[in-house]
C-alpha positions, -999 to 999 in steps of 0.1 A, spaced: 267 759 -436 244 730 -426 211 748 -426 178 734 -414 141 744 -418 112 741 -394 76 747 -404 51 750 -375 15 750 -386 -12 763 -363 -42 747 -379 -71 771 -386 -54 802 -372 -69 835 -385 -45 864 -389 -68 886 -369 -62 864 -338 -25 873 -337 -27 896 -308 -5 903 -278 -30 887 -254 -34 855 -275 -2 849 -294 28 869 -279 53 843 -291 40 843 -327 43 881 -326 78 877 -313 87 856 -343 72 882 -366 93 909 -349 125 892 -357 116 881 -392 92 888 -420 54 887 -419 34 881 -451 3 903 -450 -13 888 -481 -7 851 -476 -35 829 -489 -48 793 -486 -60 772 -515 -95 760 -526 -111 741 -511 -97 756 -479 -97 722 -461 -69 707 -440 -58 677 -461 -60 697 -493 -38 724 -477 -14 697 -463 -9 683 -497 -1 718 -511 23 725 -483 43 693 -488 43 693 -527 45 730 -534 17 725 -559 -19 735 -562 -47 708 -560 -50 707 -598 -15 691 -598 -12 672 -565 -46 656 -568 -59 656 -532 -88 678 -541 -111 676 -511 -113 664 -475 -139 639 -487 -130 625 -521 -153 608 -545 -138 573 -549 -121 573 -583 -129 537 -587 -166 544 -586 -166 572 -612 -190 552 -635 -215 542 -608 -248 561 -612 -267 574 -582 -256 577 -546 -242 542 -543 -207 552 -552 -182 555 -524 -165 585 -510 -132 586 -491 -128 603 -457 -92 615 -460 -90 622 -423 -83 585 -416 -50 570 -426 -66 535 -430 -88 550 -458 -59 565 -476 -38 534 -475 -67 514 -488 -73 539 -516 -37 537 -526 -38 499 -527 -70 498 -547 -59 523 -573 -24 510 -575 -11 546 -577 4 571 -552 -19 593 -531 -3 624 -545 6 631 -581 36 652 -571 65 643 -548 64 654 -512 91 673 -495 102 640 -479 107 624 -513 126 654 -526 149 655 -496 155 618 -496 166 621 -533 195 643 -522 204 624 -490 187 648 -466 163 638 -438 128 649 -431 103 645 -402 66 651 -397 53 656 -361 16 661 -360 -14 662 -336 -37 665 -366 -59 636 -378 -42 604 -388 -49 611 -425 -35 646 -422 -2 633 -409 0 607 -437 -7 633 -464 24 653 -454 46 624 -462 28 594 -478 61 575 -485 76 580 -451 78 543 -443 94 534 -476 119 562 -473 128 554 -437 117 588 -424 99 597 -392 62 605 -391 52 608 -354 15 612 -347 0 621 -314 -29 597 -322 -8 565 -318 15 540 -335 -11 532 -362 -6 566 -377 32 567 -374 59 554 -398 80 525 -384 107 550 -372 80 572 -357 64 543 -339 98 533 -324 102 569 -311 67 569 -298 74 538 -277 101 558 -258 79 588 -249 53 594 -223 18 588 -237 2 619 -253 -28 635 -235 -63 627 -247 -75 663 -253 -66 681 -285 -48 710 -269 -28 687 -247 -18 666 -278 -7 698 -296 14 708 -266 28 673 -263 39 671 -299 55 706 -297 75 696 -266 86 663 -283 101 684 -311 118 708 -286 133 681 -265 141 653 -290 146 671 -323 156 708 -318 192 702 -306 200 686 -339 169 687 -362 164 670 -396 170 691 -427 133 699 -427 106 693 -401 69 699 -403 53 704 -369 15 704 -373 -6 716 -343 -43 708 -343 -52 740 -324 -69 765 -326 -88 745 -353 -104 719 -331 -116 742 -304 -128 767 -331 -150 741 -346 -166 728 -315 -163 754 -287 -170 784 -310 -148 806 -330 -134 833 -308 -149 818 -277 -130 817 -244 -122 780 -249 -109 787 -284 -87 816 -273 -74 796 -243 -64 767 -266 -46 792 -288 -27 807 -259 -16 773 -248 -2 763 -282 15 797 -285 32 791 -251 44 757 -264 58 775 -295 74 801 -272 94 773 -255 107 762 -289 117 798 -297 135 802 -263 156 770 -269 162 779 -305 175 813 -297 197 801 -268 209 769 -285 233 757 -312 207 760 -340 203 798 -336 225 805 -366 214 775 -387 177 769 -383 150 789 -402 115 788 -387 83 795 -405 50 797 -386 19 795 -407 -18 784 -407 -33 763 -434 -67 782 -436 -89 805 -416 -124 800 -403 -158 815 -408 -185 814 -381 -216 792 -387 -248 812 -385 -272 787 -400 -275 751 -414 -286 736 -446 -295 699 -451 -287 697 -487 -292 659 -493 -330 658 -494 -333 689 -515 -309 675 -541 -326 640 -540 -360 656 -547 -348 666 -581 -357 637 -605 -332 647 -631 -303 643 -607 -310 606 -597 -279 594 -614 -256 619 -596 -238 616 -563 -238 645 -538 -207 652 -516 -223 676 -491 -205 701 -469 -198 738 -464 -178 732 -496 -189 702 -516 -194 687 -550 -216 667 -573 -203 637 -592 -219 632 -626 -211 597 -638 -198 597 -674 -194 635 -672 -225 641 -692 -223 678 -702 -261 683 -702 -264 670 -666 -234 690 -654 -250 721 -668 -284 713 -653 -269 706 -618 -249 738 -619 -278 759 -631 -300 744 -603 -275 753 -577 -273 789 -588 -311 792 -582 -308 782 -545 -308 810 -520 -284 790 -497 -257 785 -523 -225 805 -525 -202 799 -554 -207 773 -582 -180 759 -605 -182 732 -632 -159 712 -653 -140 731 -680 -153 722 -714 -189 718 -703 -215 742 -716 -214 764 -685 -248 780 -678 -251 817 -667 -236 823 -633 -212 794 -633 -174 796 -634 -150 769 -646 -132 747 -620 -99 760 -634 -106 794 -620 -100 780 -585 -71 758 -596 -87 725 -588 -94 711 -622 -81 675 -618 -93 640 -628 -104 633 -591 -124 665 -588 -162 663 -588 -178 677 -621 -196 704 -602 -183 722 -571 -201 745 -548 -199 764 -515 -227 774 -492 -237 810 -488 -213 831 -468 -203 867 -464 -181 892 -446 -206 902 -418 -194 899 -382 -203 871 -359 -219 877 -325 -183 878 -311 -173 904 -336 -152 882 -360 -158 890 -396 -169 861 -419 -200 841 -415 -213 811 -434 -240 784 -436 -230 748 -429 -241 713 -439 -231 691 -410 -230 685 -373 -210 716 -362 -228 740 -339 -242 774 -346 -214 798 -335 -187 772 -343 -162 777 -370 -159 760 -403 -139 763 -435 -136 750 -470 -151 780 -488 -138 812 -503 -145 839 -479 -117 862 -469 -120 848 -434 -112 813 -447 -86 822 -474 -64 846 -454 -37 828 -435 -8 835 -411 27 833 -426 58 843 -407 94 836 -415 125 842 -393 161 829 -392 197 838 -399 191 846 -435 157 863 -432 151 900 -432 141 913 -397 111 933 -388 97 934 -423 61 934 -434 57 920 -470 28 931 -491 37 907 -519 12 879 -526 22 846 -509 6 813 -502 9 777 -491 25 765 -523 54 789 -517 65 770 -485 82 740 -502 102 760 -528 113 784 -501 125 756 -479 144 739 -507 161 772 -516 172 778 -481 186 743 -480 204 748 -513 184 721 -530 173 724 -566 138 716 -578 117 745 -566 114 759 -602 92 729 -611 66 737 -585 36 759 -585 49 780 -556 77 805 -557 107 813 -535 98 841 -511 128 862 -522 114 894 -506 121 879 -472 157 866 -478 187 887 -470 193 908 -489 156 912 -498 148 912 -536 117 920 -555 99 891 -573 105 892 -610 69 900 -619 45 927 -606 13 917 -589 -17 917 -614 -53 915 -600 -76 891 -618 -114 891 -615 -138 864 -626 -175 872 -627 -206 853 -638 -243 857 -631 -279 858 -642 -310 877 -631 -311 863 -595 -275 853 -590 -240 867 -594 -207 856 -581 -173 872 -582 -139 856 -577 -107 876 -569 -72 863 -577 -38 878 -579 -12 867 -605 25 871 -599 41 859 -631 31 823 -635 20 821 -599 -17 825 -590 -32 833 -556 -69 831 -548 -80 859 -526 -117 854 -520 -151 850 -537 -185 864 -529 -221 861 -540 -239 893 -546 
């Protein structure tokens, strides 16, 4: 049978916002399929990092897109703040980076490349940033595949731009763009979709950031994109793809509510021993140490653990890690492009003023009460993952660990394409008919480090060779 796969991503959707009044259609999908109760994001829990994991089936340590804002690899030897960083939200920046480095953006093949190798088609439809759309299939133009962006022809592949020219212009507002791209899939693709399609919706992420997490505006945006998804479900169930198309709905990360701000740059710059380093600030950020000097790495990491506003601190494996600091490999982001020291700002499980658990400090322009992500709170790491279709167990709640890296190998398996065994993710066999248990049993893993004024704990779950990051906290 000629099976197809559709992944619909609701950017930034927290599992606790799946409610009858906000997401009746997502709950409808869950009722006819399998819901994964322990699905997890990756670290850092940022959109382009997550996008790369979705399309490659690999963790950041292998695909190499290790942050929303990357330290420019070409400036690794430049001391001080003069070295460049790359905003991965803009496609122009990513194309320039690829050209300068003379190497692919991702170290691992995307789903588009894997499908093209066996003569199957692939499409990306996205209302996310132009960089996010590109990350999902960086070789779309060369492979003759469709990438259609709601942000215009400059973010589309040639085939996507040709399609865009035949469509009504997308709305200017984020929720309208998300509805528009969903309806384009429903009307132009659903009757005979590609072997695999990724439909990426920018809501409820955008409204969560700026209107406030759990605010009326945030929930209204979520209802609208859920309604657009409901129209896809209606046509799917009534049309010719009902017995051939498998649909997964997922989020890439969650959100924590901002309760305070930190301006880290002047605090870091005031430390004379760090003059040669480069700070990449954010709710989750890093410090580049030119030359990778072990003593400086240790000093920077130790200083961070002494700050009341810091959350977790990780440093390059092989360095002399000071008390309280964990290795970057513990969060599966040890890669040549990763900053030598990584950190998150202080966060915790307390409820926001609107009652949503998970609060954090932020370094940036987002408002108090808004949402942000990138860190390791349960609110950021817990994600939505639902799967339904002709070969999927109905009405099932899976308690097995699952995550973003599992999407690609599961899609390949459903399509009958080899290659999933090479990836970091696994096939979600517990959801396939007939359901099967994974070969290994879940094994909890705990990482802990501290000194007299600071202690951090990291929780992971291992399932055979597969590792899932649950959360981290500072005591």
